[in-house]
Short mmCIF file of the C-alpha atoms (twelve columns), coordinates in Angstrom:
data_MODEL
# 
_entry.id   MODEL 
# 
loop_
_atom_site.group_PDB 
_atom_site.id 
_atom_site.type_symbol 
_atom_site.label_atom_id 
_atom_site.label_alt_id 
_atom_site.label_comp_id 
_atom_site.label_asym_id 
_atom_site.label_seq_id 
_atom_site.Cartn_x 
_atom_site.Cartn_y 
_atom_site.Cartn_z 
_atom_site.pdbx_PDB_model_num 
ATOM 1   C CA . UNK A 1   98.893  113.643 105.179 1 
ATOM 2   C CA . UNK A 2   100.005 110.044 104.650 1 
ATOM 3   C CA . UNK A 3   102.355 107.230 105.593 1 
ATOM 4   C CA . UNK A 4   105.341 109.566 105.184 1 
ATOM 5   C CA . UNK A 5   104.571 111.049 108.612 1 
ATOM 6   C CA . UNK A 6   107.350 110.059 110.972 1 
ATOM 7   C CA . UNK A 7   108.749 107.475 108.550 1 
ATOM 8   C CA . UNK A 8   112.338 107.914 109.748 1 
ATOM 9   C CA . UNK A 9   111.432 107.600 113.417 1 
ATOM 10  C CA . UNK A 10  109.118 104.690 112.592 1 
ATOM 11  C CA . UNK A 11  111.911 102.830 110.808 1 
ATOM 12  C CA . UNK A 12  114.360 103.562 113.627 1 
ATOM 13  C CA . UNK A 13  111.882 102.245 116.202 1 
ATOM 14  C CA . UNK A 14  111.296 99.015  114.298 1 
ATOM 15  C CA . UNK A 15  115.031 98.573  113.734 1 
ATOM 16  C CA . UNK A 16  115.420 98.268  117.496 1 
ATOM 17  C CA . UNK A 17  112.735 95.610  117.617 1 
ATOM 18  C CA . UNK A 18  113.715 91.935  117.410 1 
ATOM 19  C CA . UNK A 19  113.245 90.931  113.742 1 
ATOM 20  C CA . UNK A 20  112.820 87.222  114.536 1 
ATOM 21  C CA . UNK A 21  109.680 86.085  116.329 1 
ATOM 22  C CA . UNK A 22  110.166 82.611  117.762 1 
ATOM 23  C CA . UNK A 23  106.861 80.900  118.445 1 
ATOM 24  C CA . UNK A 24  107.135 78.135  121.034 1 
ATOM 25  C CA . UNK A 25  103.998 76.067  121.512 1 
ATOM 26  C CA . UNK A 26  102.693 72.646  122.487 1 
ATOM 27  C CA . UNK A 27  103.915 70.144  125.040 1 
ATOM 28  C CA . UNK A 28  107.099 69.581  123.052 1 
ATOM 29  C CA . UNK A 29  107.685 73.349  122.719 1 
ATOM 30  C CA . UNK A 30  108.033 73.329  118.950 1 
ATOM 31  C CA . UNK A 31  109.410 76.500  117.402 1 
ATOM 32  C CA . UNK A 32  108.316 78.468  114.371 1 
ATOM 33  C CA . UNK A 33  110.417 81.496  113.520 1 
ATOM 34  C CA . UNK A 34  109.092 84.476  111.594 1 
ATOM 35  C CA . UNK A 35  111.998 86.392  110.086 1 
ATOM 36  C CA . UNK A 36  111.128 90.058  109.664 1 
ATOM 37  C CA . UNK A 37  113.494 92.898  108.919 1 
ATOM 38  C CA . UNK A 38  112.550 96.373  110.096 1 
ATOM 39  C CA . UNK A 39  111.708 97.358  106.522 1 
ATOM 40  C CA . UNK A 40  109.473 94.288  106.095 1 
ATOM 41  C CA . UNK A 41  107.643 95.073  109.334 1 
ATOM 42  C CA . UNK A 42  107.189 98.647  108.175 1 
ATOM 43  C CA . UNK A 43  105.823 97.475  104.812 1 
ATOM 44  C CA . UNK A 44  103.310 95.188  106.527 1 
ATOM 45  C CA . UNK A 45  102.111 98.095  108.651 1 
ATOM 46  C CA . UNK A 46  101.821 100.299 105.578 1 
ATOM 47  C CA . UNK A 47  99.800  97.669  103.718 1 
ATOM 48  C CA . UNK A 48  97.447  97.143  106.655 1 
ATOM 49  C CA . UNK A 49  96.838  100.897 106.889 1 
ATOM 50  C CA . UNK A 50  96.227  101.039 103.134 1 
ATOM 51  C CA . UNK A 51  93.805  98.121  103.386 1 
ATOM 52  C CA . UNK A 52  91.831  99.648  106.237 1 
ATOM 53  C CA . UNK A 53  91.640  103.289 105.188 1 
ATOM 54  C CA . UNK A 54  93.815  104.066 102.192 1 
ATOM 55  C CA . UNK A 55  96.732  105.083 104.408 1 
ATOM 56  C CA . UNK A 56  94.978  108.330 105.367 1 
ATOM 57  C CA . UNK A 57  95.316  110.016 108.745 1 
ATOM 58  C CA . UNK A 58  91.567  110.656 108.711 1 
ATOM 59  C CA . UNK A 59  91.082  106.894 108.539 1 
ATOM 60  C CA . UNK A 60  92.700  106.411 111.938 1 
ATOM 61  C CA . UNK A 61  89.344  107.368 113.478 1 
ATOM 62  C CA . UNK A 62  86.439  105.640 111.769 1 
ATOM 63  C CA . UNK A 63  82.983  104.254 112.416 1 
ATOM 64  C CA . UNK A 64  81.648  102.126 109.584 1 
ATOM 65  C CA . UNK A 65  78.036  102.230 108.453 1 
ATOM 66  C CA . UNK A 66  76.101  99.370  110.015 1 
ATOM 67  C CA . UNK A 67  78.513  98.863  112.909 1 
ATOM 68  C CA . UNK A 68  78.017  99.471  116.640 1 
ATOM 69  C CA . UNK A 69  81.623  100.389 117.384 1 
ATOM 70  C CA . UNK A 70  84.439  102.745 116.465 1 
ATOM 71  C CA . UNK A 71  87.400  101.448 114.438 1 
ATOM 72  C CA . UNK A 72  90.697  103.040 115.449 1 
ATOM 73  C CA . UNK A 73  94.313  103.079 114.335 1 
ATOM 74  C CA . UNK A 74  95.993  101.574 111.298 1 
ATOM 75  C CA . UNK A 75  94.457  98.171  112.111 1 
ATOM 76  C CA . UNK A 76  91.007  99.590  112.920 1 
ATOM 77  C CA . UNK A 77  90.957  98.234  116.454 1 
ATOM 78  C CA . UNK A 78  87.382  97.747  117.669 1 
ATOM 79  C CA . UNK A 79  86.142  99.959  120.537 1 
ATOM 80  C CA . UNK A 80  82.608  99.616  121.895 1 
ATOM 81  C CA . UNK A 81  80.566  102.341 123.634 1 
ATOM 82  C CA . UNK A 82  79.182  101.599 127.087 1 
ATOM 83  C CA . UNK A 83  76.396  99.038  126.985 1 
ATOM 84  C CA . UNK A 84  77.152  97.813  123.453 1 
ATOM 85  C CA . UNK A 85  79.144  94.612  123.444 1 
ATOM 86  C CA . UNK A 86  78.698  92.808  120.143 1 
ATOM 87  C CA . UNK A 87  79.999  89.451  118.913 1 
ATOM 88  C CA . UNK A 88  83.300  90.831  117.637 1 
ATOM 89  C CA . UNK A 89  86.427  90.831  119.797 1 
ATOM 90  C CA . UNK A 90  87.181  94.270  121.233 1 
ATOM 91  C CA . UNK A 91  90.842  94.990  120.506 1 
ATOM 92  C CA . UNK A 92  91.406  98.685  121.280 1 
ATOM 93  C CA . UNK A 93  91.539  98.277  125.101 1 
ATOM 94  C CA . UNK A 94  94.163  95.545  124.659 1 
ATOM 95  C CA . UNK A 95  96.197  97.818  122.429 1 
ATOM 96  C CA . UNK A 96  96.015  100.545 125.090 1 
ATOM 97  C CA . UNK A 97  97.399  98.105  127.664 1 
ATOM 98  C CA . UNK A 98  100.204 97.192  125.272 1 
ATOM 99  C CA . UNK A 99  100.949 100.848 124.560 1 
ATOM 100 C CA . UNK A 100 101.198 101.650 128.278 1 
ATOM 101 C CA . UNK A 101 103.493 98.678  128.858 1 
ATOM 102 C CA . UNK A 102 105.776 100.078 126.171 1 
ATOM 103 C CA . UNK A 103 105.976 103.603 127.540 1 
ATOM 104 C CA . UNK A 104 103.263 105.383 125.564 1 
ATOM 105 C CA . UNK A 105 101.434 108.291 127.174 1 
ATOM 106 C CA . UNK A 106 97.645  108.204 126.920 1 
ATOM 107 C CA . UNK A 107 95.377  111.263 126.962 1 
ATOM 108 C CA . UNK A 108 94.260  111.967 130.541 1 
ATOM 109 C CA . UNK A 109 90.673  110.921 129.856 1 
ATOM 110 C CA . UNK A 110 91.670  107.590 128.290 1 
ATOM 111 C CA . UNK A 111 92.488  104.292 130.041 1 
ATOM 112 C CA . UNK A 112 92.343  100.628 128.957 1 
ATOM 113 C CA . UNK A 113 89.104  100.398 130.955 1 
ATOM 114 C CA . UNK A 114 87.441  103.310 129.133 1 
ATOM 115 C CA . UNK A 115 84.445  102.741 126.910 1 
ATOM 116 C CA . UNK A 116 84.185  104.627 123.651 1 
ATOM 117 C CA . UNK A 117 82.772  108.038 124.716 1 
ATOM 118 C CA . UNK A 118 80.705  108.393 121.527 1 
ATOM 119 C CA . UNK A 119 77.543  106.304 121.588 1 
ATOM 120 C CA . UNK A 120 76.690  106.150 117.881 1 
ATOM 121 C CA . UNK A 121 78.244  106.771 114.482 1 
ATOM 122 C CA . UNK A 122 76.368  110.067 114.202 1 
ATOM 123 C CA . UNK A 123 77.640  111.283 117.581 1 
ATOM 124 C CA . UNK A 124 81.151  110.101 116.689 1 
ATOM 125 C CA . UNK A 125 81.404  112.158 113.509 1 
ATOM 126 C CA . UNK A 126 79.698  115.151 115.104 1 
ATOM 127 C CA . UNK A 127 82.612  115.227 117.562 1 
ATOM 128 C CA . UNK A 128 85.234  115.728 114.830 1 
ATOM 129 C CA . UNK A 129 87.525  118.611 115.726 1 
ATOM 130 C CA . UNK A 130 86.677  118.407 119.424 1 
ATOM 131 C CA . UNK A 131 89.328  118.107 122.127 1 
ATOM 132 C CA . UNK A 132 88.896  114.397 122.821 1 
ATOM 133 C CA . UNK A 133 88.849  113.481 119.139 1 
ATOM 134 C CA . UNK A 134 91.961  115.550 118.395 1 
ATOM 135 C CA . UNK A 135 93.833  114.109 121.380 1 
ATOM 136 C CA . UNK A 136 92.887  110.605 120.284 1 
ATOM 137 C CA . UNK A 137 94.093  111.285 116.733 1 
ATOM 138 C CA . UNK A 138 97.454  112.564 117.999 1 
ATOM 139 C CA . UNK A 139 97.816  109.518 120.249 1 
ATOM 140 C CA . UNK A 140 97.145  107.201 117.313 1 
ATOM 141 C CA . UNK A 141 99.649  109.043 115.128 1 
ATOM 142 C CA . UNK A 142 102.312 108.905 117.832 1 
ATOM 143 C CA . UNK A 143 101.852 105.164 118.402 1 
ATOM 144 C CA . UNK A 144 101.905 103.885 114.807 1 
ATOM 145 C CA . UNK A 145 105.150 101.926 115.432 1 
ATOM 146 C CA . UNK A 146 103.536 100.285 118.469 1 
ATOM 147 C CA . UNK A 147 100.444 99.481  116.418 1 
ATOM 148 C CA . UNK A 148 102.621 97.637  113.892 1 
ATOM 149 C CA . UNK A 149 104.378 95.753  116.667 1 
ATOM 150 C CA . UNK A 150 101.036 94.886  118.291 1 
ATOM 151 C CA . UNK A 151 99.673  93.608  114.964 1 
ATOM 152 C CA . UNK A 152 102.648 91.314  114.407 1 
ATOM 153 C CA . UNK A 153 102.646 90.044  117.987 1 
ATOM 154 C CA . UNK A 154 98.960  89.207  117.606 1 
ATOM 155 C CA . UNK A 155 100.003 86.611  115.046 1 
ATOM 156 C CA . UNK A 156 102.615 85.230  117.435 1 
ATOM 157 C CA . UNK A 157 99.936  84.706  120.067 1 
ATOM 158 C CA . UNK A 158 97.478  83.170  117.605 1 
ATOM 159 C CA . UNK A 159 99.157  79.863  116.746 1 
ATOM 160 C CA . UNK A 160 98.970  78.143  120.158 1 
ATOM 161 C CA . UNK A 161 95.371  79.337  120.576 1 
ATOM 162 C CA . UNK A 162 94.406  77.986  117.167 1 
ATOM 163 C CA . UNK A 163 96.048  74.616  117.746 1 
ATOM 164 C CA . UNK A 164 94.369  74.308  121.145 1 
ATOM 165 C CA . UNK A 165 90.947  74.802  119.550 1 
ATOM 166 C CA . UNK A 166 91.494  72.910  116.307 1 
ATOM 167 C CA . UNK A 167 90.041  69.360  116.093 1 
ATOM 168 C CA . UNK A 168 92.694  66.623  116.447 1 
ATOM 169 C CA . UNK A 169 92.381  65.639  112.789 1 
ATOM 170 C CA . UNK A 170 93.011  69.252  111.686 1 
ATOM 171 C CA . UNK A 171 95.902  70.253  113.975 1 
ATOM 172 C CA . UNK A 172 98.604  68.943  111.649 1 
ATOM 173 C CA . UNK A 173 97.084  70.711  108.659 1 
ATOM 174 C CA . UNK A 174 96.746  74.007  110.522 1 
ATOM 175 C CA . UNK A 175 100.343 73.824  111.746 1 
ATOM 176 C CA . UNK A 176 101.737 72.840  108.338 1 
ATOM 177 C CA . UNK A 177 99.878  75.589  106.488 1 
ATOM 178 C CA . UNK A 178 100.969 78.186  109.049 1 
ATOM 179 C CA . UNK A 179 104.611 77.124  108.676 1 
ATOM 180 C CA . UNK A 180 104.440 77.139  104.867 1 
ATOM 181 C CA . UNK A 181 103.073 80.675  104.841 1 
ATOM 182 C CA . UNK A 182 105.558 81.898  107.441 1 
ATOM 183 C CA . UNK A 183 108.483 81.052  105.147 1 
ATOM 184 C CA . UNK A 184 107.994 83.971  102.753 1 
ATOM 185 C CA . UNK A 185 107.459 87.733  103.220 1 
ATOM 186 C CA . UNK A 186 104.171 87.563  101.286 1 
ATOM 187 C CA . UNK A 187 103.002 84.711  103.457 1 
ATOM 188 C CA . UNK A 188 103.860 86.546  106.670 1 
ATOM 189 C CA . UNK A 189 101.999 89.608  105.375 1 
ATOM 190 C CA . UNK A 190 98.957  87.449  104.609 1 
ATOM 191 C CA . UNK A 191 99.020  85.924  108.099 1 
ATOM 192 C CA . UNK A 192 99.513  89.227  109.926 1 
ATOM 193 C CA . UNK A 193 96.934  91.119  107.885 1 
ATOM 194 C CA . UNK A 194 94.256  88.440  108.083 1 
ATOM 195 C CA . UNK A 195 94.582  87.829  111.817 1 
ATOM 196 C CA . UNK A 196 94.137  91.564  112.389 1 
ATOM 197 C CA . UNK A 197 91.413  91.824  109.731 1 
ATOM 198 C CA . UNK A 198 89.173  88.923  110.770 1 
ATOM 199 C CA . UNK A 199 90.699  87.573  113.974 1 
ATOM 200 C CA . UNK A 200 92.353  84.274  114.795 1 
ATOM 201 C CA . UNK A 201 89.091  82.318  114.673 1 
ATOM 202 C CA . UNK A 202 89.119  81.270  118.326 1 
ATOM 203 C CA . UNK A 203 86.801  83.961  119.749 1 
ATOM 204 C CA . UNK A 204 83.648  81.978  120.689 1 
ATOM 205 C CA . UNK A 205 81.120  84.651  119.699 1 
ATOM 206 C CA . UNK A 206 82.676  85.279  116.284 1 
ATOM 207 C CA . UNK A 207 80.444  82.687  114.670 1 
ATOM 208 C CA . UNK A 208 77.402  82.681  112.410 1 
ATOM 209 C CA . UNK A 209 75.431  79.426  112.496 1 
ATOM 210 C CA . UNK A 210 78.357  77.846  114.302 1 
ATOM 211 C CA . UNK A 211 80.890  78.735  111.599 1 
ATOM 212 C CA . UNK A 212 83.818  81.093  112.171 1 
ATOM 213 C CA . UNK A 213 85.747  83.213  109.680 1 
ATOM 214 C CA . UNK A 214 89.117  83.798  111.324 1 
ATOM 215 C CA . UNK A 215 92.632  82.669  110.510 1 
ATOM 216 C CA . UNK A 216 92.017  79.219  111.999 1 
ATOM 217 C CA . UNK A 217 89.122  78.555  109.642 1 
ATOM 218 C CA . UNK A 218 91.150  79.726  106.628 1 
ATOM 219 C CA . UNK A 219 94.100  77.478  107.498 1 
ATOM 220 C CA . UNK A 220 91.689  74.554  107.902 1 
ATOM 221 C CA . UNK A 221 90.089  75.359  104.532 1 
ATOM 222 C CA . UNK A 222 93.364  75.454  102.542 1 
ATOM 223 C CA . UNK A 223 93.653  72.722  99.937  1 
ATOM 224 C CA . UNK A 224 97.195  72.145  98.664  1 
ATOM 225 C CA . UNK A 225 99.095  73.830  95.857  1 
ATOM 226 C CA . UNK A 226 100.911 77.137  96.158  1 
ATOM 227 C CA . UNK A 227 100.494 78.308  99.775  1 
ATOM 228 C CA . UNK A 228 99.588  81.910  98.878  1 
ATOM 229 C CA . UNK A 229 97.060  80.879  96.229  1 
ATOM 230 C CA . UNK A 230 95.576  78.258  98.551  1 
ATOM 231 C CA . UNK A 231 95.317  80.779  101.383 1 
ATOM 232 C CA . UNK A 232 93.611  83.377  99.182  1 
ATOM 233 C CA . UNK A 233 91.093  80.873  97.829  1 
ATOM 234 C CA . UNK A 234 90.376  79.522  101.306 1 
ATOM 235 C CA . UNK A 235 89.921  83.035  102.707 1 
ATOM 236 C CA . UNK A 236 87.504  83.899  99.905  1 
ATOM 237 C CA . UNK A 237 85.501  80.722  100.592 1 
ATOM 238 C CA . UNK A 238 85.396  81.411  104.332 1 
ATOM 239 C CA . UNK A 239 84.271  85.024  103.867 1 
ATOM 240 C CA . UNK A 240 81.577  84.056  101.362 1 
ATOM 241 C CA . UNK A 241 80.307  81.513  103.888 1 
ATOM 242 C CA . UNK A 242 80.281  84.200  106.570 1 
ATOM 243 C CA . UNK A 243 78.150  86.492  104.411 1 
ATOM 244 C CA . UNK A 244 75.781  83.635  103.577 1 
ATOM 245 C CA . UNK A 245 75.360  82.751  107.265 1 
ATOM 246 C CA . UNK A 246 75.149  86.336  108.564 1 
ATOM 247 C CA . UNK A 247 71.852  87.689  109.925 1 
ATOM 248 C CA . UNK A 248 70.019  89.299  106.964 1 
ATOM 249 C CA . UNK A 249 69.676  92.541  108.921 1 
ATOM 250 C CA . UNK A 250 73.461  93.070  108.770 1 
ATOM 251 C CA . UNK A 251 73.566  93.132  104.944 1 
ATOM 252 C CA . UNK A 252 77.148  91.896  104.958 1 
ATOM 253 C CA . UNK A 253 77.055  91.331  101.209 1 
ATOM 254 C CA . UNK A 254 77.824  95.048  100.833 1 
ATOM 255 C CA . UNK A 255 81.324  94.440  102.199 1 
ATOM 256 C CA . UNK A 256 82.215  91.206  100.411 1 
ATOM 257 C CA . UNK A 257 83.757  92.719  97.271  1 
ATOM 258 C CA . UNK A 258 86.046  94.918  99.369  1 
ATOM 259 C CA . UNK A 259 87.026  91.973  101.544 1 
ATOM 260 C CA . UNK A 260 87.961  89.892  98.513  1 
ATOM 261 C CA . UNK A 261 89.938  92.785  97.024  1 
ATOM 262 C CA . UNK A 262 91.896  92.914  100.263 1 
ATOM 263 C CA . UNK A 263 92.611  89.184  100.072 1 
ATOM 264 C CA . UNK A 264 93.937  89.663  96.532  1 
ATOM 265 C CA . UNK A 265 96.691  91.960  97.862  1 
ATOM 266 C CA . UNK A 266 98.278  88.870  99.412  1 
ATOM 267 C CA . UNK A 267 99.223  87.635  95.926  1 
ATOM 268 C CA . UNK A 268 101.459 90.637  95.135  1 
# 
């Protein structure tokens, strides 16, 4: 099973969605417009799913080695079990709220307030084929168009948050780099994928030794030249710094090569 599932209905859903996202922010209500056709939005969703789990249905329900949370959907939204709140922003409950607001039907046992019912990675994979796991998989399959929409809207919400947190001497640079990237389909893909991959950089606990690794930090790190090349180099620098600053017990170096490979997809 692959991306072909429901492609026609997916495209039809996105075609009904507004292809221009106007971002209004700041006291002067400046506007940045992201122009996305339905096919471009679909392609971004496909690429994100490929990046996270090879575009496989089985990858919609995952729990990575070394993590304390499940990773769900095409964007691998984070979902913590009860009593395990780590430093990373939990995104699955927010997606559930969004899905409900847009008419999706959740399994009876699932609400935006629910904790992940599987306490560890071992318990999670032992539950494969069970009723809850199968219902969750069907829900995730049915809401792929909403997951794409949620991923793109996450970028829309990121810019004002990033500018509010950015130091005064960096605000102009962050804004300029965001606008430069937003002017091409590859740039929009890079922005959408990275903000869903590593966050917007404003979450206070997503720091090692005081240094973040989200979209804000990448935009601050960019250093002239071609916007895509500058973004990719900045992202690589930021992720290498994250690994260097990470607690040794996390062994984040094991993921770095895969992270950089993902960044390289922004060039094509």
